[in-house]
DRENDO-1510 file (C-alpha; in Angstrom, 1 decimal, always signed):
<recs>
REC; n; res; u; v; w
REC; 1; LEU; +80.4; +105.8; +74.0 .
REC; 2; SER; +82.2; +102.8; +74.9 .
REC; 3; GLY; +85.8; +103.1; +73.6 .
REC; 4; ARG; +85.8; +106.7; +72.9 .
REC; 5; ILE; +86.8; +108.4; +76.1 .
REC; 6; GLY; +89.8; +108.3; +78.4 .
REC; 7; ILE; +89.2; +108.1; +81.7 .
REC; 8; ILE; +92.0; +109.9; +84.5 .
REC; 9; GLU; +91.7; +109.0; +87.7 .
REC; 10; LEU; +92.4; +112.3; +90.3 .
REC; 11; SER; +94.1; +111.3; +93.1 .
REC; 12; GLY; +95.2; +113.9; +96.1 .
REC; 13; LEU; +98.8; +115.0; +95.3 .
REC; 14; SER; +102.0; +113.1; +95.2 .
REC; 15; MET; +105.0; +113.7; +97.0 .
REC; 16; ARG; +106.2; +114.6; +93.4 .
REC; 17; GLU; +103.8; +116.7; +92.6 .
REC; 18; ILE; +104.3; +118.5; +96.3 .
REC; 19; LYS; +107.7; +118.8; +95.4 .
REC; 20; GLY; +107.6; +119.6; +92.3 .
REC; 21; ASP; +109.5; +116.9; +90.7 .
REC; 22; SER; +109.0; +116.4; +86.8 .
REC; 23; PHE; +110.2; +112.5; +87.0 .
REC; 24; ASN; +106.9; +110.7; +85.9 .
REC; 25; ARG; +108.0; +106.9; +85.7 .
REC; 26; SER; +105.9; +104.4; +87.4 .
REC; 27; PHE; +107.3; +102.5; +90.2 .
REC; 28; VAL; +108.8; +99.4; +90.3 .
REC; 29; PRO; +112.0; +97.9; +92.3 .
REC; 30; THR; +114.6; +97.3; +89.5 .
REC; 31; MET; +118.3; +99.2; +89.6 .
REC; 32; GLU; +117.5; +100.9; +86.5 .
REC; 33; TYR; +114.5; +102.6; +88.2 .
REC; 34; VAL; +116.6; +103.9; +91.2 .
REC; 35; GLN; +119.2; +104.6; +88.8 .
REC; 36; GLU; +116.8; +107.1; +87.6 .
REC; 37; ARG; +114.6; +108.1; +90.4 .
REC; 38; SER; +118.0; +109.3; +92.0 .
REC; 39; LYS; +118.8; +112.1; +89.6 .
REC; 40; SER; +115.7; +113.8; +90.8 .
REC; 41; VAL; +114.4; +112.9; +94.6 .
REC; 42; LYS; +114.0; +115.5; +96.3 .
REC; 43; PRO; +113.9; +115.1; +100.2 .
REC; 44; PHE; +111.6; +116.2; +102.8 .
REC; 45; ASP; +112.3; +117.9; +106.5 .
REC; 46; ASN; +109.6; +115.7; +108.0 .
REC; 47; ILE; +107.6; +112.8; +106.1 .
REC; 48; TRP; +105.5; +112.4; +108.8 .
REC; 49; GLU; +104.3; +116.1; +108.2 .
REC; 50; VAL; +103.5; +114.6; +104.7 .
REC; 51; ILE; +102.0; +111.8; +105.8 .
REC; 52; HIS; +99.2; +113.8; +108.5 .
REC; 53; ARG; +98.6; +116.5; +106.4 .
REC; 54; GLY; +97.4; +114.5; +103.4 .
REC; 55; GLY; +97.4; +115.2; +99.5 .
REC; 56; TYR; +94.9; +117.4; +99.0 .
REC; 57; PRO; +95.7; +120.5; +97.3 .
REC; 58; GLU; +94.4; +123.2; +99.5 .
REC; 59; LEU; +96.4; +121.8; +102.8 .
REC; 60; GLN; +99.9; +122.3; +100.7 .
REC; 61; ASN; +98.8; +125.9; +101.9 .
REC; 62; PRO; +100.3; +126.1; +105.4 .
REC; 63; GLU; +97.7; +128.9; +106.5 .
REC; 64; VAL; +94.7; +126.3; +106.3 .
REC; 65; ASP; +93.9; +125.1; +109.4 .
REC; 66; TRP; +94.2; +121.3; +108.9 .
REC; 67; SER; +91.2; +120.2; +111.5 .
REC; 68; VAL; +89.0; +122.9; +109.9 .
REC; 69; PHE; +89.5; +121.6; +106.5 .
REC; 70; TYR; +88.9; +117.9; +107.4 .
REC; 71; SER; +86.1; +118.6; +109.4 .
REC; 72; SER; +84.4; +120.5; +106.7 .
REC; 73; TYR; +85.5; +117.6; +103.9 .
REC; 74; ILE; +83.6; +115.0; +106.0 .
REC; 75; LYS; +80.5; +117.6; +106.5 .
REC; 76; THR; +80.2; +117.9; +102.8 .
REC; 77; TYR; +81.1; +114.3; +101.8 .
REC; 78; LEU; +78.5; +113.0; +104.0 .
REC; 79; GLU; +75.7; +115.5; +103.0 .
REC; 80; ARG; +76.8; +115.5; +99.1 .
REC; 81; ASP; +78.5; +112.2; +97.9 .
REC; 82; VAL; +77.2; +109.7; +100.3 .
REC; 83; ARG; +73.9; +111.1; +99.7 .
REC; 84; SER; +73.9; +111.0; +95.8 .
REC; 85; LEU; +75.3; +107.7; +96.0 .
REC; 86; SER; +73.1; +105.1; +98.9 .
REC; 87; ALA; +70.0; +105.5; +100.2 .
REC; 88; VAL; +72.2; +106.5; +104.2 .
REC; 89; GLN; +69.1; +107.4; +106.6 .
REC; 90; ASN; +71.6; +108.1; +109.4 .
REC; 91; LEU; +74.6; +110.0; +108.4 .
REC; 92; ASP; +75.9; +109.9; +112.1 .
REC; 93; ASP; +75.9; +106.4; +111.5 .
REC; 94; PHE; +77.8; +106.5; +108.1 .
REC; 95; ARG; +80.3; +108.9; +110.1 .
REC; 96; LYS; +81.0; +105.9; +112.9 .
REC; 97; PHE; +81.4; +103.5; +109.8 .
REC; 98; MET; +84.4; +105.6; +108.4 .
REC; 99; ILE; +85.7; +105.9; +111.5 .
REC; 100; ALA; +85.9; +102.1; +112.5 .
REC; 101; VAL; +87.4; +101.8; +108.6 .
REC; 102; ALA; +90.0; +104.5; +109.8 .
REC; 103; ALA; +91.2; +102.4; +112.5 .
REC; 104; ARG; +91.8; +99.5; +110.5 .
REC; 105; ILE; +93.6; +100.4; +107.6 .
REC; 106; GLY; +96.5; +97.9; +106.3 .
REC; 107; GLN; +94.2; +95.2; +107.7 .
REC; 108; MET; +92.2; +92.5; +105.7 .
REC; 109; ILE; +88.3; +93.5; +106.4 .
REC; 110; ASN; +86.6; +91.8; +108.5 .
REC; 111; TYR; +82.8; +92.8; +107.6 .
REC; 112; ALA; +81.2; +91.2; +111.1 .
REC; 113; ASN; +83.9; +93.2; +113.6 .
REC; 114; ILE; +83.0; +96.4; +111.7 .
REC; 115; ALA; +79.3; +95.3; +112.1 .
REC; 116; ASP; +79.6; +94.8; +115.7 .
REC; 117; GLU; +81.5; +98.0; +116.1 .
REC; 118; VAL; +78.8; +100.3; +114.3 .
REC; 119; GLY; +76.2; +98.3; +115.4 .
REC; 120; LYS; +74.9; +97.5; +111.5 .
REC; 121; ASP; +74.0; +94.2; +110.0 .
REC; 122; GLN; +77.1; +92.7; +107.2 .
REC; 123; SER; +75.2; +93.7; +104.0 .
REC; 124; THR; +74.9; +97.2; +105.2 .
REC; 125; ILE; +78.8; +97.1; +105.7 .
REC; 126; LYS; +79.4; +95.9; +102.5 .
REC; 127; ARG; +77.4; +98.3; +100.9 .
REC; 128; TRP; +78.8; +101.1; +102.7 .
REC; 129; LEU; +82.5; +100.3; +101.9 .
REC; 130; SER; +81.0; +100.2; +98.0 .
REC; 131; VAL; +80.2; +103.7; +98.4 .
REC; 132; LEU; +83.6; +104.4; +100.2 .
REC; 133; GLU; +85.4; +102.8; +97.4 .
REC; 134; ALA; +83.3; +104.6; +94.5 .
REC; 135; SER; +83.8; +107.6; +96.2 .
REC; 136; GLY; +87.5; +107.6; +96.3 .
REC; 137; ILE; +87.9; +107.5; +99.8 .
REC; 138; ILE; +89.4; +103.7; +100.5 .
REC; 139; TYR; +91.3; +101.6; +98.4 .
REC; 140; LEU; +90.8; +97.8; +98.4 .
REC; 141; LEU; +94.0; +95.6; +97.6 .
REC; 142; GLU; +93.0; +92.3; +96.3 .
REC; 143; PRO; +94.8; +89.0; +97.2 .
REC; 144; PHE; +97.2; +87.7; +94.9 .
REC; 145; SER; +95.5; +84.9; +92.8 .
REC; 146; SER; +97.3; +81.5; +91.5 .
REC; 147; SER; +96.4; +78.2; +91.7 .
REC; 148; VAL; +99.5; +77.1; +93.0 .
REC; 149; LEU; +98.8; +78.9; +96.2 .
REC; 150; LYS; +96.7; +76.7; +98.0 .
REC; 151; ARG; +96.6; +78.5; +101.3 .
REC; 152; ALA; +96.6; +82.0; +100.5 .
REC; 153; ILE; +94.0; +84.3; +102.2 .
REC; 154; LYS; +91.5; +85.6; +99.6 .
REC; 155; THR; +90.0; +88.6; +101.7 .
REC; 156; PRO; +91.2; +91.8; +100.6 .
REC; 157; LYS; +92.9; +94.7; +102.7 .
REC; 158; VAL; +91.8; +98.2; +103.1 .
REC; 159; TYR; +93.7; +101.1; +102.7 .
REC; 160; PHE; +92.9; +105.3; +102.7 .
REC; 161; ARG; +93.8; +107.0; +99.5 .
REC; 162; ASP; +94.3; +110.3; +101.9 .
REC; 163; THR; +96.7; +109.0; +105.1 .
REC; 164; GLY; +95.4; +113.0; +106.3 .
REC; 165; LEU; +91.9; +112.1; +106.3 .
REC; 166; ALA; +92.6; +108.8; +108.1 .
REC; 167; ALA; +94.4; +110.7; +110.9 .
REC; 168; TYR; +91.5; +113.3; +111.3 .
REC; 169; LEU; +89.7; +110.2; +112.1 .
REC; 170; THR; +91.2; +108.2; +114.0 .
REC; 171; ARG; +92.1; +111.5; +115.7 .
REC; 172; TRP; +95.9; +112.0; +115.3 .
REC; 173; LEU; +96.0; +115.3; +115.7 .
REC; 174; THR; +100.0; +115.8; +115.1 .
REC; 175; PRO; +102.3; +114.0; +113.1 .
REC; 176; GLU; +104.6; +113.9; +115.8 .
REC; 177; THR; +101.7; +111.6; +117.9 .
REC; 178; LEU; +101.0; +110.2; +114.9 .
REC; 179; ALA; +104.3; +109.0; +114.2 .
REC; 180; ASN; +105.1; +107.5; +117.8 .
REC; 181; GLY; +101.7; +106.2; +118.1 .
REC; 182; ALA; +100.0; +102.7; +117.8 .
REC; 183; MET; +99.5; +103.0; +114.1 .
REC; 184; SER; +101.9; +104.5; +112.8 .
REC; 185; GLY; +103.1; +101.0; +111.0 .
REC; 186; ALA; +99.5; +101.0; +109.3 .
REC; 187; PHE; +99.7; +104.5; +108.4 .
REC; 188; PHE; +103.3; +104.5; +106.9 .
REC; 189; GLU; +102.4; +101.5; +104.9 .
REC; 190; THR; +99.6; +103.2; +103.8 .
REC; 191; PHE; +101.0; +106.3; +102.4 .
REC; 192; VAL; +103.3; +103.9; +100.6 .
REC; 193; ILE; +100.6; +102.2; +99.1 .
REC; 194; SER; +99.2; +104.9; +97.9 .
REC; 195; GLU; +101.9; +107.1; +96.7 .
REC; 196; ILE; +102.5; +103.8; +94.3 .
REC; 197; LEU; +99.4; +104.0; +93.3 .
REC; 198; LYS; +99.7; +107.8; +92.3 .
REC; 199; SER; +102.7; +107.0; +90.5 .
REC; 200; TYR; +100.8; +104.5; +88.2 .
REC; 201; SER; +97.3; +106.7; +88.1 .
REC; 202; ASN; +99.4; +109.7; +87.4 .
REC; 203; ARG; +100.4; +108.1; +84.0 .
REC; 204; GLY; +97.1; +106.9; +83.1 .
REC; 205; ILE; +97.9; +103.3; +83.9 .
REC; 206; ASP; +95.3; +101.3; +85.3 .
REC; 207; TYR; +96.9; +100.0; +88.5 .
REC; 208; ARG; +94.0; +97.4; +89.6 .
REC; 209; TYR; +95.3; +94.9; +87.0 .
REC; 210; CYS; +98.9; +94.9; +88.2 .
REC; 211; VAL; +98.9; +95.5; +92.2 .
REC; 212; SER; +98.3; +92.8; +94.8 .
REC; 213; TYR; +99.1; +91.3; +98.0 .
REC; 214; TYR; +99.7; +87.9; +99.4 .
REC; 215; ARG; +99.2; +86.6; +103.0 .
REC; 216; GLY; +98.8; +82.4; +103.5 .
REC; 217; ARG; +100.9; +79.8; +104.8 .
REC; 218; ASP; +102.2; +78.2; +101.4 .
REC; 219; LYS; +105.8; +77.7; +102.8 .
REC; 220; LYS; +104.6; +75.1; +105.4 .
REC; 221; LYS; +105.3; +77.1; +108.6 .
REC; 222; THR; +102.7; +77.1; +111.5 .
REC; 223; SER; +102.4; +81.5; +110.7 .
REC; 224; GLU; +101.0; +83.2; +108.0 .
REC; 225; ASN; +103.9; +84.8; +105.5 .
REC; 226; GLU; +102.5; +88.0; +104.1 .
REC; 227; ILE; +103.9; +90.4; +100.8 .
REC; 228; ASP; +103.0; +94.0; +101.8 .
REC; 229; LEU; +102.4; +94.3; +97.8 .
REC; 230; ILE; +103.2; +92.2; +94.5 .
REC; 231; ILE; +103.7; +94.5; +91.5 .
REC; 232; GLU; +103.2; +92.3; +88.3 .
REC; 233; GLU; +104.6; +93.8; +84.8 .
REC; 234; ASN; +105.4; +91.6; +81.5 .
REC; 235; GLY; +105.0; +88.4; +83.2 .
REC; 236; THR; +107.3; +89.8; +86.1 .
REC; 237; LEU; +106.3; +89.5; +90.2 .
REC; 238; TYR; +108.3; +92.5; +91.9 .
REC; 239; PRO; +107.5; +91.8; +95.9 .
REC; 240; VAL; +107.5; +94.3; +98.1 .
REC; 241; GLU; +107.7; +95.1; +101.6 .
REC; 242; ILE; +107.2; +97.6; +104.0 .
REC; 243; LYS; +108.5; +98.9; +107.0 .
REC; 244; ARG; +108.5; +102.0; +109.2 .
REC; 245; SER; +111.8; +101.6; +111.0 .
REC; 246; SER; +115.1; +103.0; +109.1 .
REC; 247; LYS; +117.3; +99.3; +109.6 .
REC; 248; VAL; +116.0; +96.5; +107.7 .
REC; 249; THR; +117.2; +92.9; +106.6 .
REC; 250; ALA; +116.8; +90.3; +104.4 .
REC; 251; ASP; +115.4; +88.2; +106.6 .
REC; 252; GLN; +112.3; +90.5; +106.2 .
REC; 253; THR; +111.8; +89.5; +103.2 .
REC; 254; SER; +111.8; +85.6; +103.4 .
REC; 255; ALA; +108.2; +85.2; +102.0 .
REC; 256; PHE; +109.2; +86.2; +99.2 .
REC; 257; SER; +110.4; +83.1; +97.9 .
REC; 258; VAL; +106.4; +82.2; +97.7 .
REC; 259; LEU; +106.4; +83.2; +94.3 .
REC; 260; ASP; +108.8; +81.2; +93.1 .
REC; 261; GLY; +107.0; +78.1; +92.0 .
REC; 262; ILE; +104.4; +80.4; +89.8 .
REC; 263; PRO; +103.5; +79.2; +86.6 .
REC; 264; ASP; +104.2; +81.6; +83.6 .
REC; 265; LYS; +105.7; +83.8; +85.9 .
REC; 266; LYS; +109.1; +84.9; +87.1 .
REC; 267; ARG; +110.5; +87.3; +90.9 .
REC; 268; GLY; +111.8; +89.9; +89.5 .
REC; 269; MET; +113.5; +92.0; +91.8 .
REC; 270; GLY; +112.3; +92.7; +95.6 .
REC; 271; ALA; +112.6; +95.2; +98.0 .
REC; 272; VAL; +111.7; +97.1; +101.4 .
REC; 273; ILE; +110.6; +100.2; +101.2 .
REC; 274; CYS; +111.5; +102.1; +105.0 .
REC; 275; MET; +113.0; +104.8; +106.6 .
REC; 276; CYS; +117.0; +104.4; +105.5 .
REC; 277; PRO; +118.4; +107.5; +104.0 .
REC; 278; GLN; +119.6; +106.1; +101.1 .
REC; 279; PRO; +119.0; +103.6; +98.9 .
REC; 280; GLY; +120.9; +99.9; +98.9 .
REC; 281; VAL; +121.6; +96.1; +98.5 .
REC; 282; LEU; +120.1; +93.7; +101.1 .
REC; 283; ARG; +120.8; +90.7; +99.3 .
REC; 284; GLU; +121.6; +89.9; +95.2 .
REC; 285; ASN; +117.9; +89.9; +94.2 .
REC; 286; ILE; +116.5; +92.8; +97.2 .
REC; 287; LEU; +117.0; +96.0; +97.6 .
REC; 288; GLN; +116.1; +98.7; +100.7 .
REC; 289; LEU; +114.5; +101.9; +98.9 .
REC; 290; PRO; +113.5; +105.1; +101.2 .
REC; 291; VAL; +110.2; +106.2; +100.9 .
REC; 292; LEU; +111.3; +109.3; +98.9 .
REC; 293; TYR; +112.3; +106.8; +96.3 .
REC; 294; ILE; +108.6; +106.1; +95.0 .
</recs>
């Protein structure tokens, strides 16, 4: 009955769980969080192996074949979950649709573009996206909403919850080719978003009410500004930029200032999550954080 049950989201394993790290705070880019996180953070030999392999528990056994696992997973997912959630007549078409969505991780959803590639109408694409979302395959990150931001884009961005599954669908067959490929930035961003969401859901917190992104021209520039992730907590907005690079600068966070004029909100500490080896301060209110600190 309503109000008499608790619902817990079970995601794939997080970096913390894979390493046996007992740190359980949800991610927020503050000095207090960084100081606490530094006490237990455990490095990985190669973060791209984690991104490529994915977070499904069975795959943490190195003897399990990556390709065979995902091939079997997709087959059972299509034949069981998709059939029960939606009246899909042709599962091969839905498979093509999954590949098309995986190729667009980290991008704003363009229904017409996906429909043209798959050969379906936009209403079908929207319905199928809802199937992927309901079954925990993708996450739609909604845009930040405020009456002050007149020129903000209102389209959600799509992310796969498991980067290993997305890599399999887009045929990045090794960690090395993924790390050096054209989609490495999109996969790194997807991985970071997924890990941050896990830090909330693993504590039983419904993150849907506190995470968003921004893209628009509210700073009166000809080009669009973007903030990859905005975390809202107790009336404070924490902007986050995600960069695959190991060297970042404060200039890459110029879009953060668009949050300064939001009524009844204040801008908190911002951060650039990247491949840097150690945390640091880029500016008085902007941190650089290694991905391991999520």
